[in-house]
C-alpha positions as CSV (number, residue, x, y, z in Angstrom):
1,M,250.1,119.8,190.2
2,E,246.8,118.1,190.6
3,R,248.0,114.7,189.5
4,W,250.1,114.4,192.7
5,K,247.0,114.6,194.8
6,H,245.8,111.1,193.6
7,P,248.2,108.4,194.7
8,S,248.5,105.4,192.5
9,L,247.8,101.8,193.5
10,A,251.1,100.6,192.0
11,H,253.2,103.0,194.1
12,R,251.3,102.2,197.3
13,V,251.8,98.4,196.7
14,L,255.5,99.2,196.4
15,I,255.5,101.3,199.5
16,A,253.7,98.6,201.5
17,A,256.0,95.8,200.2
18,T,259.1,97.9,201.0
19,E,257.8,98.7,204.4
20,E,257.3,94.9,205.1
21,L,260.3,93.4,203.3
22,G,262.8,96.2,202.9
23,H,264.5,97.7,199.8
24,N,266.9,94.8,199.4
25,S,264.2,92.1,199.2
26,P,264.5,90.2,195.9
27,S,260.7,90.3,195.6
28,V,260.5,94.1,196.0
29,Q,263.3,94.5,193.5
30,K,261.6,92.2,191.0
31,Y,258.4,94.1,191.4
32,V,260.2,97.4,190.7
33,H,262.0,95.9,187.7
34,G,258.7,94.4,186.5
35,G,257.0,97.7,186.7
36,L,259.6,99.5,184.6
37,E,259.6,96.7,182.1
38,A,255.8,96.8,182.0
39,V,255.9,100.4,181.0
40,W,258.9,100.5,178.7
41,A,259.1,97.1,177.1
42,R,255.7,95.4,177.5
43,E,253.6,98.6,177.1
44,L,251.2,97.5,179.8
45,D,248.8,99.8,181.7
46,I,250.7,100.2,185.0
47,A,247.8,102.1,186.5
48,G,245.4,99.2,185.9
49,P,244.8,97.0,188.9
50,E,245.0,93.8,186.8
51,T,248.6,94.8,185.7
52,I,249.6,95.6,189.3
53,I,248.2,92.2,190.5
54,Q,250.1,90.4,187.7
55,L,253.4,92.2,188.5
56,A,253.0,91.4,192.2
57,D,252.3,87.8,191.4
58,E,255.4,87.6,189.1
59,A,257.5,89.1,191.8
60,G,256.3,86.6,194.4
61,L,254.6,89.2,196.6
62,E,251.5,88.5,198.6
63,R,249.3,90.5,196.2
64,I,245.9,90.1,197.9
65,R,247.1,91.5,201.2
66,L,249.4,94.2,199.7
67,V,246.8,95.4,197.2
68,G,244.3,95.5,200.1
69,R,246.7,97.6,202.2
70,A,247.4,99.8,199.2
71,R,243.7,100.5,198.7
72,N,242.8,100.9,202.4
73,E,245.7,102.3,204.4
74,R,245.7,106.1,204.4
75,K,249.3,106.2,205.7
76,L,250.5,104.7,202.4
77,A,248.7,107.3,200.4
78,E,250.0,110.1,202.6
79,F,253.6,108.8,202.3
80,E,253.3,108.6,198.5
81,S,251.9,112.1,198.5
82,S,254.9,113.3,200.6
83,L,257.3,111.6,198.2
84,A,255.6,113.3,195.2
85,E,255.8,116.7,197.0
86,E,259.5,116.1,197.7
87,A,260.1,115.3,194.1
88,E,258.4,118.4,193.0
89,T,260.3,120.5,195.5
90,R,263.7,119.0,194.4
91,K,262.7,119.6,190.8
92,V,262.8,115.9,189.8
93,F,261.9,115.3,186.2
94,G,261.8,112.0,184.4
95,A,263.0,108.6,185.4
96,P,265.4,107.3,186.5
97,F,266.3,110.3,188.6
98,Y,268.5,110.1,191.7
99,F,270.7,112.2,193.9
100,Y,274.2,111.5,195.2
101,Q,275.3,113.9,197.9
102,N,272.6,116.3,196.7
103,E,273.9,116.2,193.1
104,P,271.0,115.5,190.8
105,L,271.6,112.8,188.1
106,W,269.0,111.8,185.5
107,G,268.9,109.0,183.1
108,Q,270.2,105.4,182.8
109,D,273.3,106.7,181.0
110,R,274.3,108.6,184.2
111,L,275.0,105.4,186.1
112,E,278.6,105.2,184.8
113,M,279.0,108.9,185.7
114,L,277.7,108.2,189.2
115,E,280.3,105.4,189.6
116,E,283.0,107.8,188.5
117,I,281.8,110.5,190.9
118,I,281.8,108.0,193.8
119,Q,285.3,106.7,193.0
120,S,286.8,110.1,192.5
121,G,285.5,111.5,195.8
122,R,284.9,114.9,194.2
123,S,282.4,117.3,195.7
124,D,278.9,117.4,194.4
125,I,277.8,119.8,191.8
126,L,274.5,121.4,192.9
127,A,271.7,122.2,190.6
128,P,270.7,125.8,190.2
129,K,267.8,126.9,192.4
């Protein structure tokens, strides 16, 4: 799909922040939550640089430096592109979408199911190819 060829600024800021601070950083997690909230609750334009800067500020990230990296570092765009290609290859659709032991799970309502799967120790159910 052609849209995967043009990496977004919001994703590259997230990649840069995660690279620097790690997945468990409260600021990174707040940025992710803020991005989802911006789309689903606040109806903001997540593709707009102003929104991305606002979300980075709200999360306590160093927005000027991270946005600069996101705009200028080719490796961030290449990594985002590789993630998009992986999602396409694994037939990811919608969000949230996640895998547990290669079993695809989609939707917020599947979090309880995921907990049950983990606790039961059952084998994964693979999606058709």
